[in-house]
C-alpha positions in Angstrom: 196.5 102.7 92.9 195.7 99.6 90.9 192.9 99.7 88.3 192.4 95.9 88.7 189.7 95.2 91.2 189.6 92.0 93.1 186.9 90.8 95.6 188.1 88.8 98.6 185.5 86.1 99.5 185.7 84.3 102.8 183.4 81.3 103.6 182.9 81.0 107.4 181.7 78.2 109.6 182.5 78.5 113.3 185.3 80.8 112.3 185.2 83.2 115.2 188.6 82.2 116.6 190.2 82.7 113.2 188.8 86.0 112.0 190.9 88.3 114.1 194.1 86.8 112.7 192.7 87.1 109.1 191.8 90.7 109.8 195.3 91.4 110.9 196.7 89.9 107.7 194.4 92.1 105.7 195.7 95.2 107.2 199.3 94.3 106.1 198.3 93.9 102.4 200.7 95.8 100.2 197.8 96.1 97.7 194.3 96.0 99.2 191.3 94.2 97.9 188.6 96.3 96.5 186.0 94.6 98.7 185.9 91.9 101.4 182.8 89.8 101.9 182.4 87.0 104.4 179.5 84.4 104.4 178.3 82.7 107.6 177.3 79.1 106.8 175.0 78.5 109.8 177.7 78.9 112.5 176.9 78.0 116.1 179.6 80.2 117.6 180.1 84.0 117.5 181.3 84.2 113.9 178.8 86.9 112.9 179.4 89.2 115.9 183.1 88.8 115.6 183.1 89.6 111.9 181.0 92.7 112.5 183.2 93.9 115.3 186.2 93.7 113.0 184.4 95.8 110.4 183.9 92.9 108.0 180.8 92.7 105.7 179.1 89.3 106.4 176.2 87.6 104.6 174.0 85.3 106.6 173.1 81.8 105.6 170.0 80.2 107.2 171.7 76.8 107.8 174.9 74.9 107.2 175.1 73.8 103.6 178.8 73.4 103.1 181.8 75.4 101.8 180.9 75.0 98.1 177.4 76.5 98.7 179.1 79.4 100.7 181.6 80.2 98.0 178.9 80.2 95.4 176.8 82.6 97.4 179.8 84.9 97.9 180.6 84.9 94.2 177.0 85.9 93.4 177.3 88.8 95.8 180.7 90.1 94.6 181.0 93.2 92.5 184.5 92.9 91.1 185.8 91.4 87.8 188.1 89.2 89.7 187.5 87.1 92.8 189.7 85.3 95.3 188.4 82.8 97.9 190.2 82.7 101.2 189.6 80.1 103.9 189.0 82.0 107.2 191.7 80.1 109.1 194.4 80.8 106.5 196.2 84.2 106.8 197.1 86.1 103.7 200.7 86.8 103.0 201.3 90.6 102.8 202.2 90.6 99.0 199.6 88.1 97.8 197.6 90.5 95.6 200.6 92.7 94.6 202.5 89.5 93.5 199.5 88.1 91.6 198.3 91.4 90.0 200.7 91.2 86.9 199.0 87.9 86.0 195.6 89.4 85.8 195.9 90.4 82.1 193.2 90.5 79.4 194.4 87.2 78.0 194.2 85.4 81.4 191.1 84.0 83.2 192.7 82.1 86.1 195.9 83.0 87.9 197.6 80.7 90.3 200.6 80.7 92.7 202.6 78.1 94.5 201.5 77.3 98.0 203.1 76.0 101.2 201.0 73.8 103.5 202.0 74.3 107.1 201.0 72.5 110.3 198.6 74.7 112.2 200.1 73.8 115.6 203.8 73.4 115.0 204.1 75.8 112.0 206.3 73.1 110.4 206.1 72.7 106.7 204.0 69.8 105.5 204.4 70.1 101.8 204.4 72.5 98.9 202.1 72.6 95.9 204.1 73.9 92.9 202.3 74.8 89.6 204.6 75.2 86.6 203.2 77.8 84.1 204.0 76.1 80.8 201.6 73.1 81.2 198.8 75.4 82.4 199.3 77.8 79.5 199.6 75.0 76.9 196.8 72.7 78.0 195.0 73.8 81.1 192.6 70.9 81.0 195.3 68.2 80.9 197.3 70.0 83.6 194.3 70.2 85.9 193.4 66.6 85.5 196.9 65.7 86.6 197.3 68.1 89.5 194.6 69.7 91.5 194.6 73.4 92.4 193.3 74.8 95.7 191.2 77.9 96.2 193.6 79.8 98.3 196.1 79.8 95.5 193.9 81.2 92.7 192.3 84.4 91.4 189.6 83.8 88.8 187.4 85.9 86.6 184.0 86.2 88.2 182.2 85.9 84.9 183.9 82.6 84.0 183.3 81.2 87.5 179.5 82.0 87.4 179.3 80.7 83.7 180.1 77.1 84.9 177.8 77.3 87.9 180.6 77.7 90.5 181.6 74.9 92.7 179.7 71.5 92.5 177.8 71.5 95.8 177.3 67.7 95.7 181.0 67.3 96.3 182.1 67.5 99.9 185.7 66.9 99.0 188.0 67.5 96.0 185.7 70.4 95.0 188.6 72.8 94.4 190.3 70.5 91.9 187.0 69.7 90.2 186.3 73.5 89.8 189.5 73.9 87.9 188.9 71.0 85.6 185.5 72.6 84.7 187.0 76.0 84.4 189.6 74.6 82.0 187.0 72.6 80.1 185.1 75.8 79.6 188.1 77.4 77.9 189.6 79.2 80.9 193.0 80.6 80.1 195.6 80.0 82.9 198.9 81.5 84.0 201.0 80.8 87.0 203.3 82.9 89.2 205.8 80.0 89.8 206.6 81.2 93.3 205.0 80.9 96.7 202.5 83.7 97.5 200.0 81.8 99.7 200.1 79.5 102.7 197.4 77.0 104.0 197.3 75.8 107.5 196.7 72.1 108.0 194.5 71.1 111.0 194.4 67.6 112.5 190.5 67.7 112.3 190.4 68.9 108.7 188.3 67.1 106.1 191.4 66.7 104.0 192.8 64.1 106.5 190.1 61.7 105.5 192.1 60.4 102.5 189.7 57.5 101.8 186.8 59.8 101.4 188.9 62.2 99.4 189.9 59.5 96.9 186.4 58.3 96.6 185.3 61.8 95.7 188.1 62.0 93.2 186.9 58.7 91.6 183.3 60.1 91.4 184.6 63.1 89.5 186.8 60.9 87.2 183.7 58.8 86.2 181.9 62.0 85.3 184.9 63.3 83.3 185.0 60.1 81.3 181.5 60.9 80.1 181.6 64.6 79.7 185.1 65.7 78.7 186.7 65.5 75.1 188.0 62.2 74.0 191.6 63.7 73.7 191.9 63.6 77.6 190.6 60.0 78.1 194.2 58.7 78.4 194.8 61.2 81.2 191.5 60.2 82.9 192.5 56.5 82.7 196.0 57.4 84.1 194.3 59.1 87.1 191.8 56.3 87.6 194.8 53.8 87.9 196.4 56.2 90.4 193.0 56.3 92.4 192.9 52.5 92.4 196.5 52.3 93.9 195.6 54.8 96.6 192.2 53.2 97.4 193.9 49.8 97.6 196.4 51.2 100.1 193.5 52.6 102.1 191.8 49.2 102.2 188.9 50.1 99.9 188.9 47.3 97.4 185.4 48.0 96.2 186.2 51.5 95.1 189.6 50.4 93.7 187.8 47.8 91.6 185.6 50.6 90.2 188.6 52.7 89.4 190.3 49.8 87.6 187.2 49.2 85.6 187.1 52.9 84.6 190.8 52.8 83.5 190.3 49.7 81.5 187.2 50.9 79.8 189.3 53.9 78.6 191.8 51.5 77.0 194.5 51.4 79.8 196.3 48.2 80.8 196.3 47.9 84.6 198.8 47.8 86.1 200.5 49.9 83.4 204.1 49.2 84.3 206.8 49.4 81.8 209.0 47.0 83.7 209.0 43.8 81.5 209.5 41.4 84.4 206.8 43.0 86.5 204.5 43.0 83.4 205.2 39.3 82.9 204.5 38.6 86.6 201.3 40.5 86.5 199.9 38.9 83.3 198.1 35.9 85.1 196.9 38.1 87.9 193.8 40.1 88.2 194.4 43.9 87.9 193.9 44.4 91.7 196.5 41.7 92.5 198.7 43.2 89.9 198.5 46.6 91.6 199.2 45.0 95.0 202.2 43.2 93.7 203.5 46.4 92.0 203.1 48.2 95.3 205.0 45.5 97.3 207.9 45.6 94.8 208.1 49.4 94.8 208.3 49.4 98.6 211.0 46.7 98.5 212.9 48.8 96.0 212.7 51.9 98.2 214.2 49.9 101.1 217.0 48.5 99.0 218.0 51.9 97.5 
């Protein structure tokens, strides 16, 4: 029996149809969680009664306040040193905790694993999120600014999580990645498993499919990081601001793209930041937004040619 105790925390909103599958996956765990707590975020279905029928402890929220609020309530109620958040619609792989346990060492605060995203209907792979250990160990803040980490893929020390106030409840999207930036900025020490130990089901009606709103939330976070984070990471924030500008332009949001460009330039970045001398020359007389559009057109042409 392991001496490392981990709380499994499950935010629920109209999750009645998913909880039986989650409960089935809990019964197959090679290493069980020390406690399992669900939180009902004002569901209008039978989430509470289904959870209770499955023997799951569930806390009751008075009204729907969003997943970040639900997770924060769960963390406050947890009793273990380590906590893992699991979306109700995502089953746990049987070896999740047994695979992750070796990372839960005294010198580690946040452990992460690689994750497969799978289409909920077809079960076809959508993409994989891979997290190399070296960048996270060497400079967790820089690594998290460059690559977001989701909740289903982490186990975190409860004390560290609570010390930063948990999730930012004003963010309806990108809250997972923002959490990790703030954990790292607080001094959180990271390690990574470097193999897949978790899966995430992607639904057609998921909030993550609203890419425009997602990048707008990302930009909001970047503006705050430029004000709050150490000067040493400003070049990375500028790099990510330019990337946000490119994505927002592609999503026909010129207003937000212009804000992203202004942020990047205020941090000393030339936009577009191409190293191609011909493209740089061509972009010189253009505005940054026109330069980014030209760069995108040329990249697409190059992909067709090669």
